[in-house]
N, C-alpha and C positions, 0 to 999 in steps of 0.2 A: 504494500500500500504506500501511498505518498506520505510525505512528512506532515501533512495536514492532520493525520491521525496518530494517536499515541500508541504505546505498546499494548495498552489494555484493549483498544479497538482492534488491533491486529490479532491479539490473542482470541478475542471473541469471534472474529471472522473465521479464523482458522479452526476454532472449536466447532463452529456451525458446520463447516465443511466436513470435519471428521465425524460429527454426529450424524450427518447424512450418510456417510459411508457405513457407520455402525448400524444405522437403521436398515440399510440395504442388506447387509450381511445377516442381521437378525431376522429380517423378513424372509430371506432365502432359507434360513434354518427352519423357520416355522412352516414355510411352504413345502419343505422336504421332510417333514416329520414322519411321514409314512413311507418314504423311499428306502428300500432295503440297501444296506451298506453305505448310506449317506453319513458322512462325518461332519458334525456341527463345526462351524467356524467361529472364531473369536477375533475381535479387533482390539488392539491396544495402541493408543496414540498419546497418552498423557506424558510419557517420558520423551517422546519425539517432539511434542509440543513445547515442553519446558526447555529442551535443548535448542530448538529453533528460535525461541523467544529470549533465550539466555536469561532466564528468570533470576538465577543466582549471580549473574554478572561475571562468572569465571571465564567465559569464552569471549569476552568483549575485546575487540580490536579497535584501536583508536590511532589517530594521527597526531604527531607532535609538531607539525608545521602546516600552515595553510597551503604550502606548495605540494604536500603529499596527497596522493589519491586515497580517498576513503575506501575501505574494504568492508566486506561483510554484507549487511542487509539481512533480510529474512530468507533463510534457505527454505527450499521446499520441504514440507513436512509430509512424510510418508508413514501411514499407519502400518503396524504389523498385523497382518491377517494370517492366522494359522489355525490348524485344527485344535479344537478345545480338548486339552488332556484331562480336564477335571470331571468329565462326564463318563458314566459307565456305559458299556456297550450292551444293547438289548439283544434278544434272540435273533433278530433279522440283520444285525450288524449296524443298526442305526444308533447314533449317539445323541440325538436331539431330545432334550428334556423340555417338554412344552411349558411347564410351570416356570422354569428358570428363564426360558426364552421370552415368554410373555412379560415376566417381571422386568427383564432387561430392556425390552422394548418400551415399556411404560416409563422406566427410569430415564432412558435415553430421550424420550419424548419430552419429559418434564425439563431436563437439562437443556435441550434444544430450545424450547420455548423461553426458558429463563435467559439464555444467551441472546436470543433474538430481542427480547424485551429490553435488555441492557443496551444493546446496540441502538435500538429505536430511541431510547432515552438520551443517549449520547448525541445522536443525530438531531433530536429535537432541541437539545441545548445549543448545538452549533447553529441551527436554524434561528433560534431565538437571539443568539449573539449577533448573527448577521443582520437580522431585521432591526435590532436595536441601534445599529450603527448608522442607519439611514437618516 
């Protein structure tokens, strides 16, 4: 994103993208609940998100002179999608646990809506600041 937005806005935007991916993977798990030998997938992106946004500041690169080129920026965040090892295999080889998947889908939906509301509030405050300067 441009320098108009802060780190929080970038984090929220990336989180929304990752929550969409998590929604798609969880929906695919639910859709394949009756498919023999289907192995449920799991998405992990929190660690990749914190690395990309450099929340702890350990990976920050800075310039010591105005003549230096700035480096860094927000690298692409790739979620880890893998077969879920935490679920038992049923008689038909399927590993989808419908209760856990439905719970995960609901939790993801709540977190997605929360991030969306926060971005909307930030945009509303920017809009208010712009309109007050006229």
